[in-house]
C-alpha positions in Angstrom: 0.0 0.0 -0.1 1.3 3.4 -1.0 1.5 6.4 1.4 1.0 10.1 0.7 1.6 13.1 2.9 -0.5 16.2 2.3 0.1 19.5 4.1 -2.8 21.9 4.7 -4.9 18.8 4.8 -7.7 20.2 6.9 -9.6 22.1 4.3 -9.8 22.9 0.5 -7.5 21.4 -2.0 -5.6 19.6 0.8 -8.7 17.9 2.3 -9.9 16.9 -1.2 -6.4 15.4 -2.1 -6.3 13.5 1.2 -9.8 12.0 0.7 -9.1 11.3 -3.1 -6.0 9.2 -2.4 -7.6 7.5 0.6 -10.5 6.5 -1.7 -8.0 5.1 -4.2 -6.6 2.7 -1.7 -3.6 4.8 -0.3 -2.5 5.3 3.3 -2.7 9.1 4.1 -0.9 11.5 6.4 -2.4 14.8 6.8 -0.7 17.8 8.5 -2.6 21.0 9.5 -2.5 23.5 12.3 -6.3 23.5 12.5 -6.8 20.8 15.3 -10.7 21.0 14.9 -10.5 20.3 11.1 -8.3 17.3 11.6 -10.7 16.0 14.3 -13.5 16.0 11.8 -11.3 14.0 9.3 -10.4 11.4 12.2 -14.2 10.6 12.4 -14.3 9.7 8.6 -11.0 7.9 8.2 -9.9 4.7 9.9 -6.8 5.0 12.1 -4.9 2.1 10.5 -4.8 3.9 7.1 -4.8 7.6 8.1 -2.4 9.7 10.4 -3.7 13.2 11.1 -1.3 15.5 13.0 -1.6 19.0 14.2 1.4 20.8 12.8 2.4 24.4 11.8 4.5 23.3 8.7 6.2 26.8 8.6 7.9 26.0 12.0 11.0 23.7 12.0 10.3 22.1 15.3 6.7 21.2 14.3 7.9 19.7 11.2 10.6 17.7 12.8 8.3 16.3 15.4 5.5 15.4 12.9 7.8 13.6 10.5 9.4 11.6 13.3 5.8 10.5 14.3 5.1 9.7 10.7 8.3 7.6 10.5 7.2 5.6 13.5 3.6 5.1 12.1 5.1 3.9 8.8 7.2 1.3 10.7 9.7 0.9 7.9 7.5 1.5 4.9 8.2 4.3 2.5 6.6 7.5 1.8 5.6 7.6 -1.9 4.3 11.0 -2.4 4.5 14.5 -0.6 2.0 17.2 -1.5 3.2 20.7 -0.2 -0.1 22.4 -0.2 -0.2 24.5 2.9 -0.3 28.3 2.6 -2.4 31.3 3.4 -5.4 31.3 1.2 -6.1 35.0 1.0 -3.8 36.6 -1.5 -4.6 40.1 -0.7 -2.3 42.1 1.5 -3.2 45.8 0.8 -0.8 48.5 -0.3 2.9 47.7 -0.5 3.8 50.7 1.7 1.4 49.4 4.5 2.6 45.7 4.4 4.2 44.8 7.6 7.5 42.7 7.5 5.7 40.1 9.8 2.8 39.7 7.5 5.1 39.4 4.5 7.0 36.7 6.4 3.8 34.9 7.3 2.9 34.4 3.7 6.4 33.3 2.8 6.7 30.8 5.7 3.2 29.3 5.2 3.9 28.4 1.7 7.7 28.6 0.7 9.4 27.9 3.9 7.0 25.1 4.7 7.6 23.4 1.3 11.3 23.5 2.0 11.1 22.2 5.5 8.6 19.4 4.7 10.5 18.4 1.5 13.8 18.2 3.6 12.2 16.0 6.3 10.5 13.8 3.6 13.5 13.0 1.3 14.8 10.1 3.4 11.3 8.6 3.4 10.8 9.2 -0.2 14.0 7.5 -1.1 12.9 4.3 0.4 10.1 4.1 -2.1 10.6 1.1 -4.5 9.4 2.9 -7.5 8.3 6.4 -8.5 8.6 8.7 -5.5 7.5 12.2 -6.1 6.8 15.7 -4.6 4.1 18.0 -5.9 4.1 21.6 -4.8 0.8 23.5 -5.0 1.7 26.8 -6.5 -0.7 29.2 -8.1 -1.4 31.1 -11.5 -0.6 34.1 -9.4 3.1 33.0 -9.6 3.1 34.2 -13.1 0.2 36.8 -13.2 -1.2 39.4 -10.7 -4.1 41.4 -9.4 -3.1 44.5 -7.3 -1.9 44.2 -3.9 -0.9 40.4 -3.8 2.8 41.0 -3.4 3.4 38.6 -0.6 1.3 35.7 -2.0 2.7 36.1 -5.5 6.3 36.0 -4.1 5.6 32.9 -2.1 4.2 31.1 -5.0 6.9 32.3 -7.4 9.5 31.0 -5.0 7.7 27.7 -4.9 7.9 27.5 -8.7 11.6 28.1 -8.5 12.0 25.5 -5.7 10.2 23.1 -7.8 12.7 23.0 -10.7 15.6 23.3 -8.3 14.7 20.2 -6.4 13.7 18.3 -9.6 17.3 18.7 -10.8 18.9 17.9 -7.5 16.6 15.0 -6.3 16.3 13.0 -9.5 16.1 10.4 -10.7 14.9 8.8 -7.4 12.4 11.7 -6.7 10.5 13.7 -9.3 9.3 17.0 -8.3 6.5 19.1 -10.0 4.2 21.9 -9.3 0.5 22.6 -9.9 -0.8 26.2 -10.5 -4.4 26.2 -9.6 -6.6 29.1 -10.9 -10.1 29.9 -9.3 -10.9 26.8 -7.3 -14.1 26.9 -5.3 -13.1 25.4 -1.9 -16.2 26.3 0.0 -17.8 22.8 0.2 -14.4 21.4 1.3 -14.0 23.4 4.6 -14.7 22.1 8.1 -18.3 22.1 9.3 -18.6 25.5 10.9 -16.9 27.2 7.9 -18.6 25.1 4.9 -20.4 27.0 2.2 -22.1 26.0 -1.1 -20.7 27.3 -4.3 -22.7 30.3 -5.5 -21.1 31.6 -8.8 -22.7 34.0 -11.2 -23.1 32.9 -14.9 -20.3 35.2 -16.0 -18.0 33.7 -13.4 -18.3 30.3 -15.2 -18.5 31.7 -18.7 -15.3 33.5 -18.5 -13.4 30.2 -18.2 -12.8 28.4 -21.5 -14.0 25.1 -19.9 -17.2 27.0 -18.8 -17.0 26.4 -15.1 -15.0 27.4 -11.9 -12.4 24.7 -10.8 -12.9 22.3 -7.8 -10.5 20.9 -5.3 -11.0 17.5 -6.9 -9.6 18.9 -10.2 -6.4 19.5 -8.4 -6.4 16.1 -6.7 -6.6 14.5 -10.0 -3.8 16.5 -11.3 -1.7 15.4 -8.3 -2.5 11.8 -9.3 -1.6 12.4 -12.8 1.9 14.0 -11.8 2.7 11.2 -9.4 2.2 8.7 -12.1 3.8 10.6 -15.0 7.3 9.0 -14.8 8.8 11.1 -17.5 7.6 14.4 -16.0 9.6 16.5 -13.6 10.5 20.1 -12.9 7.2 21.1 -14.4 4.5 23.6 -13.6 1.0 22.4 -14.6 -1.7 25.1 -14.9 -5.0 23.9 -13.6 -7.1 27.0 -14.3 -9.7 26.2 -17.0 -7.7 27.8 -19.6 -7.7 31.2 -18.0 -3.9 31.9 -18.4 -4.1 31.4 -22.0 -7.1 33.8 -22.6 -6.4 37.3 -23.8 -8.6 39.6 -21.7 -9.1 43.3 -22.8 -11.6 45.6 -21.3 -14.3 46.8 -23.7 
């Protein structure tokens, strides 16, 4: 049985990815700092095939402790895939001149520093995999295009793109590393119970996408599955955005 570790597993893309792979017969390890969200997941997943750990993946001590616990739980088995999904979901930070260094650092740590710390900790376990170990970093289309006042988020995701190709070149051939750049993904139905909300999109929200709809976390989970199985693909950045980054948009 293969094992996947997903950071930011309590909600949204991380939650959907964890559930997708568990449904496909994998053992899953979920890391998140939201203990309440993880408690909900524990009621839905059996303990022998799911390990859910409260962890702030932007903090070195938390990551060290969580991966030591994961290694004990694996009991000599390998980790096959790491999904670095954690991050601050809200991209907007306000005017540049008002952005505090502590807020800037929070965006960087939650996504980029977390991916470094978790990948570093995961490498020995990934190298134990018999075939096809991989890391998938969840970046964003905002790494390559912007709306106003998203400086820290865009920088964190741009750094994650760069970390992806750097790790791919350094860790191969044993470990392949790729990134996914989601576009507009509706995560409302994939929140914990108290924050869950149904999707409510305007017709024009859907129609502006060449595929005719807003994305879902399941779309990203399926892209993770593809990249893990694509043995001749590494160092790549896969846009999962309904075609929006290929659409010319000019105001009338």
